[in-house]
VMD Tcl script that builds the backbone (N, CA, C; Angstrom):
set m [mol new atoms 567]
animate dup $m
set s [atomselect $m all]
$s set {name element resname resid chain x y z} {
  {N N MET 1 A 0.832 -1.177 0.000}
  {CA C MET 1 A 0.000 0.000 0.000}
  {C C MET 1 A 0.875 1.238 0.000}
  {N N MET 2 A 0.581 2.181 -0.808}
  {CA C MET 2 A 1.401 3.372 -0.933}
  {C C MET 2 A 1.447 4.207 0.352}
  {N N SER 3 A 0.333 4.341 1.038}
  {CA C SER 3 A 0.314 5.204 2.217}
  {C C SER 3 A 1.250 4.689 3.304}
  {N N ASN 4 A 1.406 3.389 3.422}
  {CA C ASN 4 A 2.302 2.848 4.435}
  {C C ASN 4 A 3.766 3.124 4.120}
  {N N LEU 5 A 4.101 3.261 2.869}
  {CA C LEU 5 A 5.486 3.538 2.510}
  {C C LEU 5 A 5.924 4.920 2.970}
  {N N TYR 6 A 5.023 5.876 2.993}
  {CA C TYR 6 A 5.370 7.217 3.445}
  {C C TYR 6 A 5.733 7.247 4.926}
  {N N PHE 7 A 5.222 6.310 5.690}
  {CA C PHE 7 A 5.488 6.271 7.117}
  {C C PHE 7 A 6.526 5.210 7.475}
  {N N CYS 8 A 7.229 4.707 6.497}
  {CA C CYS 8 A 8.271 3.707 6.705}
  {C C CYS 8 A 7.729 2.463 7.410}
  {N N LYS 9 A 6.508 2.080 7.085}
  {CA C LYS 9 A 5.934 0.859 7.634}
  {C C LYS 9 A 5.607 -0.065 6.481}
  {N N TYR 10 A 5.773 -1.320 6.704}
  {CA C TYR 10 A 5.296 -2.279 5.734}
  {C C TYR 10 A 4.722 -3.473 6.470}
  {N N PHE 11 A 3.434 -3.679 6.307}
  {CA C PHE 11 A 2.762 -4.842 6.856}
  {C C PHE 11 A 2.026 -5.510 5.714}
  {N N PRO 12 A 2.229 -6.776 5.519}
  {CA C PRO 12 A 1.450 -7.459 4.492}
  {C C PRO 12 A -0.037 -7.292 4.793}
  {N N GLU 13 A -0.845 -7.343 3.765}
  {CA C GLU 13 A -2.279 -7.115 3.938}
  {C C GLU 13 A -2.924 -8.108 4.886}
  {N N SER 14 A -2.323 -9.290 5.066}
  {CA C SER 14 A -2.932 -10.297 5.925}
  {C C SER 14 A -2.593 -10.099 7.411}
  {N N VAL 15 A -1.659 -9.196 7.714}
  {CA C VAL 15 A -1.258 -8.978 9.091}
  {C C VAL 15 A -1.695 -7.577 9.524}
  {N N GLU 16 A -2.426 -7.496 10.609}
  {CA C GLU 16 A -2.866 -6.212 11.147}
  {C C GLU 16 A -1.792 -5.671 12.103}
  {N N GLU 17 A -1.607 -4.382 12.147}
  {CA C GLU 17 A -0.626 -3.778 13.039}
  {C C GLU 17 A -0.960 -4.075 14.503}
  {N N ASP 18 A -2.228 -4.112 14.853}
  {CA C ASP 18 A -2.636 -4.359 16.238}
  {C C ASP 18 A -2.266 -5.752 16.719}
  {N N ASN 19 A -2.022 -6.692 15.825}
  {CA C ASN 19 A -1.683 -8.049 16.227}
  {C C ASN 19 A -0.339 -8.134 16.949}
  {N N PHE 20 A 0.498 -7.119 16.800}
  {CA C PHE 20 A 1.811 -7.154 17.426}
  {C C PHE 20 A 1.789 -6.681 18.878}
  {N N LEU 21 A 0.660 -6.139 19.337}
  {CA C LEU 21 A 0.557 -5.645 20.699}
  {C C LEU 21 A -0.075 -6.689 21.601}
  {N N LEU 22 A 0.446 -6.807 22.821}
  {CA C LEU 22 A -0.202 -7.669 23.801}
  {C C LEU 22 A -1.489 -6.995 24.256}
  {N N PRO 23 A -2.503 -7.761 24.599}
  {CA C PRO 23 A -3.786 -7.156 24.953}
  {C C PRO 23 A -3.715 -6.197 26.146}
  {N N ASP 24 A -2.845 -6.469 27.107}
  {CA C ASP 24 A -2.769 -5.596 28.279}
  {C C ASP 24 A -1.574 -4.635 28.231}
  {N N ALA 25 A -0.959 -4.454 27.058}
  {CA C ALA 25 A 0.205 -3.575 26.924}
  {C C ALA 25 A -0.210 -2.121 27.139}
  {N N ARG 26 A 0.560 -1.422 27.954}
  {CA C ARG 26 A 0.342 -0.009 28.225}
  {C C ARG 26 A 1.667 0.715 28.080}
  {N N PRO 27 A 1.633 1.975 27.650}
  {CA C PRO 27 A 2.896 2.719 27.551}
  {C C PRO 27 A 3.524 2.912 28.924}
  {N N GLN 28 A 4.848 2.885 28.969}
  {CA C GLN 28 A 5.585 3.108 30.210}
  {C C GLN 28 A 6.641 4.170 29.955}
  {N N TRP 29 A 6.739 5.121 30.879}
  {CA C TRP 29 A 7.719 6.180 30.755}
  {C C TRP 29 A 8.667 6.135 31.937}
  {N N ASN 30 A 9.863 6.638 31.722}
  {CA C ASN 30 A 10.810 6.749 32.826}
  {C C ASN 30 A 10.266 7.728 33.858}
  {N N PRO 31 A 10.600 7.528 35.133}
  {CA C PRO 31 A 10.170 8.492 36.143}
  {C C PRO 31 A 10.824 9.846 35.900}
  {N N SER 32 A 10.199 10.905 36.412}
  {CA C SER 32 A 10.787 12.231 36.238}
  {C C SER 32 A 12.140 12.260 36.930}
  {N N ARG 33 A 13.013 13.019 36.368}
  {CA C ARG 33 A 14.381 13.053 36.864}
  {C C ARG 33 A 14.599 14.340 37.654}
  {N N ASP 34 A 14.235 14.300 38.931}
  {CA C ASP 34 A 14.343 15.478 39.781}
  {C C ASP 34 A 15.762 15.703 40.281}
  {N N ILE 35 A 16.549 14.630 40.331}
  {CA C ILE 35 A 17.925 14.742 40.831}
  {C C ILE 35 A 18.865 13.960 39.925}
  {N N ILE 36 A 20.121 14.332 39.998}
  {CA C ILE 36 A 21.207 13.572 39.370}
  {C C ILE 36 A 22.130 13.132 40.497}
  {N N LEU 37 A 22.298 11.837 40.648}
  {CA C LEU 37 A 23.180 11.326 41.701}
  {C C LEU 37 A 24.629 11.617 41.348}
  {N N LYS 38 A 25.368 12.120 42.313}
  {CA C LYS 38 A 26.795 12.364 42.132}
  {C C LYS 38 A 27.621 11.294 42.829}
  {N N HIS 39 A 27.294 11.018 44.100}
  {CA C HIS 39 A 28.040 10.016 44.851}
  {C C HIS 39 A 27.109 9.298 45.816}
  {N N VAL 40 A 27.363 8.024 46.005}
  {CA C VAL 40 A 26.709 7.245 47.049}
  {C C VAL 40 A 27.833 6.563 47.820}
  {N N TYR 41 A 28.012 6.966 49.078}
  {CA C TYR 41 A 29.047 6.378 49.922}
  {C C TYR 41 A 28.348 5.460 50.917}
  {N N LEU 42 A 28.768 4.217 50.966}
  {CA C LEU 42 A 28.145 3.230 51.841}
  {C C LEU 42 A 29.110 2.818 52.936}
  {N N ASP 43 A 28.643 2.885 54.167}
  {CA C ASP 43 A 29.387 2.354 55.306}
  {C C ASP 43 A 28.528 1.211 55.833}
  {N N LEU 44 A 28.946 -0.021 55.585}
  {CA C LEU 44 A 28.107 -1.191 55.837}
  {C C LEU 44 A 28.675 -2.084 56.925}
  {N N ASP 45 A 27.788 -2.632 57.725}
  {CA C ASP 45 A 28.120 -3.652 58.709}
  {C C ASP 45 A 27.438 -4.930 58.229}
  {N N VAL 46 A 28.226 -5.879 57.757}
  {CA C VAL 46 A 27.694 -7.097 57.155}
  {C C VAL 46 A 27.895 -8.264 58.108}
  {N N GLN 47 A 26.817 -8.965 58.414}
  {CA C GLN 47 A 26.880 -10.192 59.206}
  {C C GLN 47 A 26.492 -11.326 58.265}
  {N N LEU 48 A 27.512 -11.915 57.650}
  {CA C LEU 48 A 27.294 -12.872 56.571}
  {C C LEU 48 A 26.481 -14.087 56.995}
  {N N GLU 49 A 26.887 -14.746 58.049}
  {CA C GLU 49 A 26.227 -15.995 58.433}
  {C C GLU 49 A 24.805 -15.779 58.935}
  {N N GLU 50 A 24.521 -14.595 59.473}
  {CA C GLU 50 A 23.162 -14.281 59.924}
  {C C GLU 50 A 22.326 -13.680 58.799}
  {N N LYS 51 A 22.963 -13.407 57.652}
  {CA C LYS 51 A 22.320 -12.797 56.484}
  {C C LYS 51 A 21.691 -11.456 56.836}
  {N N LYS 52 A 22.480 -10.620 57.507}
  {CA C LYS 52 A 22.032 -9.290 57.913}
  {C C LYS 52 A 22.982 -8.241 57.372}
  {N N LEU 53 A 22.432 -7.078 57.091}
  {CA C LEU 53 A 23.223 -5.952 56.638}
  {C C LEU 53 A 22.618 -4.698 57.264}
  {N N ALA 54 A 23.450 -3.850 57.812}
  {CA C ALA 54 A 23.027 -2.555 58.339}
  {C C ALA 54 A 24.059 -1.539 57.887}
  {N N GLY 55 A 23.615 -0.323 57.696}
  {CA C GLY 55 A 24.583 0.661 57.257}
  {C C GLY 55 A 24.010 2.039 57.076}
  {N N THR 56 A 24.879 2.912 56.596}
  {CA C THR 56 A 24.507 4.286 56.287}
  {C C THR 56 A 24.875 4.555 54.845}
  {N N ALA 57 A 23.943 5.136 54.104}
  {CA C ALA 57 A 24.203 5.576 52.736}
  {C C ALA 57 A 24.247 7.099 52.748}
  {N N ARG 58 A 25.384 7.662 52.383}
  {CA C ARG 58 A 25.517 9.117 52.255}
  {C C ARG 58 A 25.370 9.436 50.774}
  {N N ILE 59 A 24.272 10.070 50.427}
  {CA C ILE 59 A 23.902 10.283 49.027}
  {C C ILE 59 A 24.044 11.764 48.691}
  {N N THR 60 A 24.892 12.066 47.722}
  {CA C THR 60 A 25.079 13.431 47.241}
  {C C THR 60 A 24.427 13.526 45.870}
  {N N PHE 61 A 23.588 14.537 45.703}
  {CA C PHE 61 A 22.849 14.696 44.455}
  {C C PHE 61 A 22.789 16.160 44.064}
  {N N VAL 62 A 22.448 16.401 42.799}
  {CA C VAL 62 A 22.251 17.747 42.266}
  {C C VAL 62 A 20.803 17.845 41.820}
  {N N SER 63 A 20.149 18.931 42.196}
  {CA C SER 63 A 18.748 19.146 41.835}
  {C C SER 63 A 18.639 19.585 40.376}
  {N N THR 64 A 17.622 19.077 39.691}
  {CA C THR 64 A 17.336 19.521 38.322}
  {C C THR 64 A 16.126 20.456 38.297}
  {N N LYS 65 A 15.556 20.740 39.470}
  {CA C LYS 65 A 14.384 21.617 39.574}
  {C C LYS 65 A 14.739 22.903 40.303}
  {N N LYS 66 A 13.917 23.938 40.088}
  {CA C LYS 66 A 14.133 25.205 40.797}
  {C C LYS 66 A 13.853 25.057 42.284}
  {N N GLN 67 A 12.785 24.400 42.636}
  {CA C GLN 67 A 12.392 24.186 44.028}
  {C C GLN 67 A 12.188 22.699 44.254}
  {N N LEU 68 A 13.141 22.029 44.874}
  {CA C LEU 68 A 13.053 20.601 45.146}
  {C C LEU 68 A 12.685 20.415 46.612}
  {N N LYS 69 A 11.491 19.908 46.872}
  {CA C LYS 69 A 11.023 19.767 48.253}
  {C C LYS 69 A 11.191 18.350 48.777}
  {N N SER 70 A 11.217 17.363 47.879}
  {CA C SER 70 A 11.368 15.969 48.303}
  {C C SER 70 A 12.021 15.174 47.187}
  {N N ILE 71 A 12.580 14.029 47.573}
  {CA C ILE 71 A 13.144 13.102 46.585}
  {C C ILE 71 A 12.626 11.707 46.900}
  {N N PHE 72 A 12.566 10.875 45.862}
  {CA C PHE 72 A 12.153 9.484 46.029}
  {C C PHE 72 A 13.333 8.589 45.683}
  {N N LEU 73 A 13.609 7.620 46.563}
  {CA C LEU 73 A 14.710 6.681 46.353}
  {C C LEU 73 A 14.166 5.254 46.361}
  {N N ASP 74 A 14.650 4.432 45.430}
  {CA C ASP 74 A 14.321 3.013 45.441}
  {C C ASP 74 A 15.010 2.371 46.629}
  {N N CYS 75 A 14.281 1.589 47.385}
  {CA C CYS 75 A 14.914 0.839 48.481}
  {C C CYS 75 A 13.977 -0.265 48.945}
  {N N ARG 76 A 13.682 -1.187 48.047}
  {CA C ARG 76 A 12.862 -2.339 48.409}
  {C C ARG 76 A 13.665 -3.252 49.337}
  {N N GLU 77 A 12.966 -3.955 50.203}
  {CA C GLU 77 A 13.590 -4.925 51.101}
  {C C GLU 77 A 14.491 -4.281 52.146}
  {N N LEU 78 A 14.448 -2.958 52.289}
  {CA C LEU 78 A 15.248 -2.268 53.296}
  {C C LEU 78 A 14.323 -1.606 54.305}
  {N N THR 79 A 14.760 -1.538 55.548}
  {CA C THR 79 A 14.050 -0.790 56.575}
  {C C THR 79 A 14.847 0.470 56.852}
  {N N ILE 80 A 14.261 1.609 56.525}
  {CA C ILE 80 A 14.922 2.890 56.772}
  {C C ILE 80 A 14.660 3.274 58.221}
  {N N GLU 81 A 15.726 3.468 58.980}
  {CA C GLU 81 A 15.587 3.796 60.392}
  {C C GLU 81 A 15.620 5.294 60.658}
  {N N ARG 82 A 16.441 6.021 59.882}
  {CA C ARG 82 A 16.602 7.449 60.125}
  {C C ARG 82 A 17.153 8.105 58.875}
  {N N VAL 83 A 16.726 9.345 58.633}
  {CA C VAL 83 A 17.258 10.137 57.525}
  {C C VAL 83 A 17.662 11.491 58.085}
  {N N THR 84 A 18.875 11.919 57.742}
  {CA C THR 84 A 19.368 13.214 58.220}
  {C C THR 84 A 19.959 14.009 57.072}
  {N N SER 85 A 20.014 15.328 57.276}
  {CA C SER 85 A 20.668 16.193 56.306}
  {C C SER 85 A 22.174 16.150 56.540}
  {N N GLU 86 A 22.895 16.852 55.708}
  {CA C GLU 86 A 24.355 16.895 55.848}
  {C C GLU 86 A 24.761 17.505 57.192}
  {N N SER 87 A 23.952 18.421 57.701}
  {CA C SER 87 A 24.260 19.071 58.978}
  {C C SER 87 A 23.832 18.239 60.185}
  {N N GLY 88 A 23.159 17.106 59.939}
  {CA C GLY 88 A 22.732 16.232 61.025}
  {C C GLY 88 A 21.289 16.438 61.451}
  {N N GLN 89 A 20.583 17.364 60.806}
  {CA C GLN 89 A 19.179 17.624 61.133}
  {C C GLN 89 A 18.320 16.455 60.648}
  {N N GLY 90 A 17.433 15.966 61.517}
  {CA C GLY 90 A 16.543 14.877 61.144}
  {C C GLY 90 A 15.565 15.311 60.062}
  {N N LEU 91 A 15.338 14.457 59.078}
  {CA C LEU 91 A 14.410 14.746 57.985}
  {C C LEU 91 A 13.217 13.797 58.043}
  {N N ASP 92 A 12.050 14.319 57.709}
  {CA C ASP 92 A 10.855 13.484 57.636}
  {C C ASP 92 A 10.938 12.602 56.399}
  {N N PHE 93 A 10.374 11.395 56.505}
  {CA C PHE 93 A 10.346 10.490 55.360}
  {C C PHE 93 A 9.153 9.562 55.481}
  {N N LYS 94 A 8.721 9.055 54.345}
  {CA C LYS 94 A 7.658 8.051 54.288}
  {C C LYS 94 A 8.162 6.900 53.435}
  {N N GLN 95 A 8.023 5.697 53.958}
  {CA C GLN 95 A 8.495 4.517 53.240}
  {C C GLN 95 A 7.304 3.643 52.865}
  {N N ASN 96 A 7.346 3.090 51.638}
  {CA C ASN 96 A 6.355 2.105 51.224}
  {C C ASN 96 A 7.095 0.902 50.648}
  {N N ASP 97 A 6.369 0.009 49.995}
  {CA C ASP 97 A 7.014 -1.216 49.512}
  {C C ASP 97 A 7.940 -0.997 48.314}
  {N N ARG 98 A 7.933 0.183 47.700}
  {CA C ARG 98 A 8.789 0.456 46.556}
  {C C ARG 98 A 9.995 1.317 46.892}
  {N N GLY 99 A 9.879 2.138 47.928}
  {CA C GLY 99 A 10.992 3.011 48.242}
  {C C GLY 99 A 10.681 3.965 49.371}
  {N N VAL 100 A 11.431 5.062 49.410}
  {CA C VAL 100 A 11.278 6.044 50.484}
  {C C VAL 100 A 11.227 7.440 49.871}
  {N N LYS 101 A 10.289 8.247 50.357}
  {CA C LYS 101 A 10.201 9.647 49.961}
  {C C LYS 101 A 10.760 10.467 51.110}
  {N N VAL 102 A 11.782 11.266 50.829}
  {CA C VAL 102 A 12.463 12.076 51.832}
  {C C VAL 102 A 12.077 13.533 51.613}
  {N N TYR 103 A 11.590 14.170 52.665}
  {CA C TYR 103 A 11.216 15.579 52.617}
  {C C TYR 103 A 12.406 16.404 53.070}
  {N N LEU 104 A 12.911 17.238 52.183}
  {CA C LEU 104 A 14.133 18.002 52.447}
  {C C LEU 104 A 13.839 19.211 53.335}
  {N N ALA 105 A 14.755 19.545 54.234}
  {CA C ALA 105 A 14.590 20.696 55.127}
  {C C ALA 105 A 14.750 21.999 54.349}
  {N N GLU 106 A 15.693 22.016 53.430}
  {CA C GLU 106 A 15.930 23.192 52.587}
  {C C GLU 106 A 15.834 22.761 51.139}
  {N N SER 107 A 15.161 23.570 50.329}
  {CA C SER 107 A 15.002 23.255 48.907}
  {C C SER 107 A 16.228 23.727 48.140}
  {N N PRO 108 A 17.040 22.790 47.643}
  {CA C PRO 108 A 18.162 23.238 46.812}
  {C C PRO 108 A 17.627 23.743 45.470}
  {N N GLY 109 A 18.239 24.778 44.953}
  {CA C GLY 109 A 17.852 25.300 43.646}
  {C C GLY 109 A 18.423 24.442 42.534}
  {N N ARG 110 A 18.043 24.769 41.314}
  {CA C ARG 110 A 18.542 24.025 40.154}
  {C C ARG 110 A 20.069 24.075 40.122}
  {N N ASP 111 A 20.666 22.918 39.848}
  {CA C ASP 111 A 22.116 22.736 39.746}
  {C C ASP 111 A 22.850 22.911 41.073}
  {N N GLN 112 A 22.124 22.903 42.198}
  {CA C GLN 112 A 22.773 22.966 43.505}
  {C C GLN 112 A 22.883 21.569 44.089}
  {N N SER 113 A 23.984 21.334 44.764}
  {CA C SER 113 A 24.275 20.028 45.351}
  {C C SER 113 A 23.738 19.952 46.772}
  {N N SER 114 A 23.348 18.747 47.180}
  {CA C SER 114 A 22.871 18.505 48.535}
  {C C SER 114 A 23.234 17.075 48.917}
  {N N THR 115 A 23.318 16.821 50.225}
  {CA C THR 115 A 23.675 15.492 50.716}
  {C C THR 115 A 22.707 15.085 51.821}
  {N N ILE 116 A 22.286 13.815 51.782}
  {CA C ILE 116 A 21.470 13.259 52.860}
  {C C ILE 116 A 22.108 11.945 53.305}
  {N N ASN 117 A 21.783 11.536 54.533}
  {CA C ASN 117 A 22.269 10.274 55.085}
  {C C ASN 117 A 21.075 9.410 55.437}
  {N N LEU 118 A 21.090 8.155 54.985}
  {CA C LEU 118 A 20.041 7.197 55.318}
  {C C LEU 118 A 20.640 6.067 56.131}
  {N N ASP 119 A 20.115 5.846 57.326}
  {CA C ASP 119 A 20.495 4.679 58.122}
  {C C ASP 119 A 19.479 3.594 57.828}
  {N N TYR 120 A 19.947 2.426 57.451}
  {CA C TYR 120 A 19.019 1.363 57.057}
  {C C TYR 120 A 19.540 0.003 57.464}
  {N N LYS 121 A 18.650 -0.988 57.371}
  {CA C LYS 121 A 19.040 -2.366 57.662}
  {C C LYS 121 A 18.157 -3.302 56.846}
  {N N THR 122 A 18.620 -4.541 56.720}
  {CA C THR 122 A 17.834 -5.591 56.084}
  {C C THR 122 A 18.285 -6.927 56.652}
  {N N GLU 123 A 17.377 -7.873 56.634}
  {CA C GLU 123 A 17.685 -9.212 57.133}
  {C C GLU 123 A 17.131 -10.231 56.154}
  {N N ASP 124 A 18.008 -11.064 55.612}
  {CA C ASP 124 A 17.654 -12.115 54.660}
  {C C ASP 124 A 16.695 -11.618 53.578}
  {N N PRO 125 A 17.120 -10.616 52.781}
  {CA C PRO 125 A 16.242 -10.065 51.753}
  {C C PRO 125 A 15.949 -11.088 50.652}
  {N N ARG 126 A 14.785 -10.931 50.035}
  {CA C ARG 126 A 14.384 -11.843 48.961}
  {C C ARG 126 A 14.938 -11.423 47.610}
  {N N LEU 127 A 15.109 -10.122 47.394}
  {CA C LEU 127 A 15.540 -9.608 46.095}
  {C C LEU 127 A 16.658 -8.591 46.246}
  {N N GLY 128 A 17.539 -8.550 45.268}
  {CA C GLY 128 A 18.515 -7.488 45.165}
  {C C GLY 128 A 19.797 -7.635 45.949}
  {N N LEU 129 A 19.788 -8.434 47.002}
  {CA C LEU 129 A 20.981 -8.646 47.812}
  {C C LEU 129 A 20.991 -10.110 48.197}
  {N N TYR 130 A 22.092 -10.795 47.888}
  {CA C TYR 130 A 22.115 -12.247 48.047}
  {C C TYR 130 A 23.288 -12.674 48.927}
  {N N PHE 131 A 22.986 -13.466 49.939}
  {CA C PHE 131 A 23.994 -14.045 50.822}
  {C C PHE 131 A 24.168 -15.507 50.419}
  {N N THR 132 A 25.411 -15.911 50.188}
  {CA C THR 132 A 25.685 -17.309 49.854}
  {C C THR 132 A 26.778 -17.816 50.772}
  {N N GLY 133 A 26.697 -19.096 51.089}
  {CA C GLY 133 A 27.687 -19.694 51.976}
  {C C GLY 133 A 27.716 -21.196 51.818}
  {N N PRO 134 A 28.385 -21.870 52.725}
  {CA C PRO 134 A 28.514 -23.321 52.624}
  {C C PRO 134 A 27.142 -23.997 52.667}
  {N N ASP 135 A 27.041 -25.089 51.896}
  {CA C ASP 135 A 25.826 -25.916 51.933}
  {C C ASP 135 A 26.244 -27.371 51.778}
  {N N GLU 136 A 25.294 -28.253 51.641}
  {CA C GLU 136 A 25.622 -29.687 51.583}
  {C C GLU 136 A 26.462 -30.045 50.360}
  {N N HIS 137 A 26.328 -29.307 49.262}
  {CA C HIS 137 A 27.099 -29.597 48.047}
  {C C HIS 137 A 28.481 -28.933 48.048}
  {N N TYR 138 A 28.597 -27.782 48.731}
  {CA C TYR 138 A 29.860 -27.048 48.803}
  {C C TYR 138 A 30.151 -26.687 50.257}
  {N N PRO 139 A 30.577 -27.633 51.052}
  {CA C PRO 139 A 30.782 -27.362 52.488}
  {C C PRO 139 A 31.943 -26.412 52.769}
  {N N ASP 140 A 32.876 -26.251 51.840}
  {CA C ASP 140 A 34.030 -25.378 52.062}
  {C C ASP 140 A 33.862 -23.996 51.434}
  {N N LYS 141 A 32.699 -23.698 50.904}
  {CA C LYS 141 A 32.458 -22.412 50.255}
  {C C LYS 141 A 32.499 -21.290 51.289}
  {N N GLN 142 A 33.163 -20.179 50.933}
  {CA C GLN 142 A 33.229 -19.027 51.827}
  {C C GLN 142 A 31.919 -18.243 51.763}
  {N N TRP 143 A 31.579 -17.589 52.863}
  {CA C TRP 143 A 30.393 -16.744 52.884}
  {C C TRP 143 A 30.635 -15.518 52.026}
  {N N GLN 144 A 29.616 -15.129 51.247}
  {CA C GLN 144 A 29.700 -13.964 50.375}
  {C C GLN 144 A 28.357 -13.242 50.375}
  {N N VAL 145 A 28.402 -11.969 50.058}
  {CA C VAL 145 A 27.182 -11.204 49.809}
  {C C VAL 145 A 27.411 -10.461 48.498}
  {N N TRP 146 A 26.391 -10.427 47.651}
  {CA C TRP 146 A 26.538 -9.756 46.365}
  {C C TRP 146 A 25.204 -9.168 45.938}
  {N N THR 147 A 25.301 -8.203 45.054}
  {CA C THR 147 A 24.132 -7.564 44.472}
  {C C THR 147 A 24.374 -7.437 42.976}
  {N N PRO 148 A 23.369 -7.717 42.148}
  {CA C PRO 148 A 23.570 -7.586 40.704}
  {C C PRO 148 A 23.684 -6.123 40.304}
  {N N ASP 149 A 24.420 -5.866 39.244}
  {CA C ASP 149 A 24.597 -4.504 38.749}
  {C C ASP 149 A 23.459 -4.101 37.823}
  {N N CYS 150 A 22.626 -5.044 37.458}
  {CA C CYS 150 A 21.523 -4.767 36.543}
  {C C CYS 150 A 20.475 -3.915 37.248}
  {N N ARG 151 A 20.085 -2.808 36.664}
  {CA C ARG 151 A 19.159 -1.862 37.274}
  {C C ARG 151 A 17.816 -2.511 37.625}
  {N N SER 152 A 17.326 -3.421 36.777}
  {CA C SER 152 A 16.007 -3.997 37.020}
  {C C SER 152 A 16.017 -5.030 38.137}
  {N N ARG 153 A 17.175 -5.581 38.474}
  {CA C ARG 153 A 17.227 -6.612 39.503}
  {C C ARG 153 A 17.794 -6.128 40.825}
  {N N ARG 154 A 18.392 -4.950 40.825}
  {CA C ARG 154 A 19.037 -4.478 42.047}
  {C C ARG 154 A 18.009 -4.081 43.100}
  {N N THR 155 A 16.894 -3.542 42.690}
  {CA C THR 155 A 15.762 -3.212 43.558}
  {C C THR 155 A 16.143 -2.410 44.792}
  {N N GLY 156 A 17.003 -1.455 44.632}
  {CA C GLY 156 A 17.254 -0.528 45.721}
  {C C GLY 156 A 18.204 -0.982 46.795}
  {N N ASN 157 A 19.114 -1.861 46.509}
  {CA C ASN 157 A 20.172 -2.229 47.435}
  {C C ASN 157 A 21.495 -1.833 46.809}
  {N N PRO 158 A 22.067 -0.744 47.110}
  {CA C PRO 158 A 21.757 0.258 48.120}
  {C C PRO 158 A 20.675 1.215 47.650}
  {N N PRO 159 A 20.153 2.077 48.557}
  {CA C PRO 159 A 19.144 3.047 48.144}
  {C C PRO 159 A 19.692 3.940 47.039}
  {N N THR 160 A 18.913 4.168 46.013}
  {CA C THR 160 A 19.373 4.968 44.889}
  {C C THR 160 A 18.193 5.600 44.176}
  {N N ALA 161 A 18.461 6.554 43.320}
  {CA C ALA 161 A 17.397 7.232 42.576}
  {C C ALA 161 A 16.865 6.323 41.481}
  {N N ALA 162 A 15.628 6.577 41.084}
  {CA C ALA 162 A 14.931 5.711 40.131}
  {C C ALA 162 A 15.177 6.136 38.688}
  {N N HIS 163 A 16.420 6.293 38.304}
  {CA C HIS 163 A 16.746 6.510 36.902}
  {C C HIS 163 A 18.067 5.830 36.598}
  {N N PRO 164 A 18.298 5.521 35.326}
  {CA C PRO 164 A 19.401 4.622 34.993}
  {C C PRO 164 A 20.808 5.191 35.054}
  {N N ARG 165 A 21.000 6.485 35.211}
  {CA C ARG 165 A 22.364 7.018 35.227}
  {C C ARG 165 A 23.055 6.640 36.535}
  {N N PRO 166 A 24.112 5.835 36.480}
  {CA C PRO 166 A 24.757 5.382 37.720}
  {C C PRO 166 A 25.621 6.473 38.342}
  {N N PRO 167 A 25.647 6.530 39.675}
  {CA C PRO 167 A 26.548 7.469 40.334}
  {C C PRO 167 A 27.933 6.862 40.458}
  {N N GLN 168 A 28.890 7.693 40.840}
  {CA C GLN 168 A 30.188 7.152 41.227}
  {C C GLN 168 A 30.019 6.669 42.661}
  {N N THR 169 A 30.344 5.414 42.916}
  {CA C THR 169 A 30.070 4.841 44.222}
  {C C THR 169 A 31.359 4.377 44.875}
  {N N LEU 170 A 31.505 4.672 46.155}
  {CA C LEU 170 A 32.628 4.200 46.939}
  {C C LEU 170 A 32.075 3.319 48.047}
  {N N PHE 171 A 32.561 2.108 48.143}
  {CA C PHE 171 A 32.090 1.170 49.150}
  {C C PHE 171 A 33.106 1.076 50.277}
  {N N ALA 172 A 32.614 1.040 51.498}
  {CA C ALA 172 A 33.448 0.724 52.659}
  {C C ALA 172 A 32.702 -0.368 53.410}
  {N N VAL 173 A 33.150 -1.596 53.296}
  {CA C VAL 173 A 32.429 -2.737 53.844}
  {C C VAL 173 A 33.208 -3.328 55.002}
  {N N ARG 174 A 32.526 -3.531 56.144}
  {CA C ARG 174 A 33.160 -4.119 57.319}
  {C C ARG 174 A 32.341 -5.296 57.804}
  {N N PRO 175 A 32.850 -6.520 57.711}
  {CA C PRO 175 A 32.156 -7.620 58.385}
  {C C PRO 175 A 32.135 -7.362 59.888}
  {N N ALA 176 A 31.066 -7.807 60.550}
  {CA C ALA 176 A 30.914 -7.573 61.991}
  {C C ALA 176 A 32.128 -8.111 62.744}
  {N N GLY 177 A 32.610 -7.334 63.701}
  {CA C GLY 177 A 33.724 -7.759 64.537}
  {C C GLY 177 A 35.094 -7.519 63.930}
  {N N SER 178 A 35.155 -6.956 62.734}
  {CA C SER 178 A 36.459 -6.732 62.115}
  {C C SER 178 A 36.980 -5.349 62.489}
  {N N ASP 179 A 38.243 -5.133 62.227}
  {CA C ASP 179 A 38.883 -3.852 62.490}
  {C C ASP 179 A 38.342 -2.824 61.499}
  {N N PRO 180 A 37.762 -1.693 61.962}
  {CA C PRO 180 A 37.198 -0.702 61.045}
  {C C PRO 180 A 38.208 -0.142 60.056}
  {N N GLY 181 A 39.472 -0.179 60.390}
  {CA C GLY 181 A 40.488 0.364 59.493}
  {C C GLY 181 A 40.874 -0.566 58.359}
  {N N ARG 182 A 40.446 -1.826 58.431}
  {CA C ARG 182 A 40.841 -2.786 57.410}
  {C C ARG 182 A 39.615 -3.463 56.804}
  {N N PRO 183 A 39.058 -2.914 55.709}
  {CA C PRO 183 A 37.939 -3.584 55.063}
  {C C PRO 183 A 38.341 -4.973 54.609}
  {N N LYS 184 A 37.452 -5.954 54.794}
  {CA C LYS 184 A 37.753 -7.325 54.423}
  {C C LYS 184 A 36.796 -7.802 53.345}
  {N N ALA 185 A 36.454 -6.922 52.436}
  {CA C ALA 185 A 35.557 -7.291 51.345}
  {C C ALA 185 A 36.152 -6.776 50.038}
  {N N ARG 186 A 35.831 -7.452 48.984}
  {CA C ARG 186 A 36.310 -7.044 47.668}
  {C C ARG 186 A 35.092 -6.646 46.846}
  {N N ILE 187 A 35.138 -5.478 46.249}
  {CA C ILE 187 A 34.044 -5.008 45.418}
  {C C ILE 187 A 34.445 -5.242 43.964}
  {N N CYS 188 A 33.626 -5.987 43.247}
  {CA C CYS 188 A 33.895 -6.281 41.840}
  {C C CYS 188 A 32.921 -5.507 40.985}
  {N N LYS 189 A 33.421 -4.902 39.931}
  {CA C LYS 189 A 32.536 -4.203 38.993}
  {C C LYS 189 A 32.543 -4.914 37.681}
}
mol reanalyze $m
mol bondsrecalc $m
mol representation Tube
mol addrep $m
């Protein structure tokens, strides 16, 4: 058909364009990008054999809005205990099953940097953070904890913004009972 050629489409007459769509398919858009993550610094206390993790995430971001009153961070499977500003002032927050909304004390303007601290913990999470250790097939296997780098599977471990641009991240991991000056974990990228 000539009209289809103008739109760079070609479907044989026996195939309808609608046949390629799933019946429940709906358009999906990326979430609005209110912030750009600059750095996420993690200070973690990992208890491998108990499958527990607790820590603080220091998140530095730049606002893309003139008046930024709150930010939303992905953090499924995490319990947020406290959120503070860079100066140590407690910040209000609301957590649901998808993440946490943090209400900022001061609205940074467009292109201004700000930092918040989130204290959080998790115990034997189902998604995004995996503890592996010895079992009946591998009795000599060392205990490990890992998280996938894939955005769709990470599910907010560590807490992060809901857009695909990765921040520069520095990890400081301490297994429980170890010397704080000597991290005993290896971060692989």
